[in-house]
Steps between C-alpha positions, in 0.01 A plus 500: 500500500874475554601442859851601603740241637437637848133405466542169316293202607784335696565824689130553569465143622796536736360829631164331559665246727748724678307825528134411483478166673785523747537870582151640453274202575729313742380180336554171679753253362210276389344785302830583331551130420149478349569800275839357410350167400226669298750710310717192437201330337417811297859545382531132406176532302626817334831334415316210339261724300729792416828310469675765709703488815315652797745791503405584140122501549341843485204627698316563174515128418326418826172654389150396610444240222836339582426489873158350432662232286741426787215476749309257273796260480 
C-alpha cells in the first residue's frame, strides 16, 4: 500500500493530536502529554531499530509485530 504524502505517518500523527485529541475529544493537557510521551518512546525505539528519522518512518513499518516488540522492551 502506497500512502500519499498527505497521509504519511508524520501527517497522520499530527492530525491525531490536533484533530482527534484536541478538537474532537477535548483531551486534557495531561492526556495529550501522556500520548506525546508514548509516541516519543515509540519513535525513539523505531529510530534505533529501523535507522530512520521519525519523519521518514512509514505507517506500514509500525505493524503489529513491531509494536509488540516495542511493548516487550
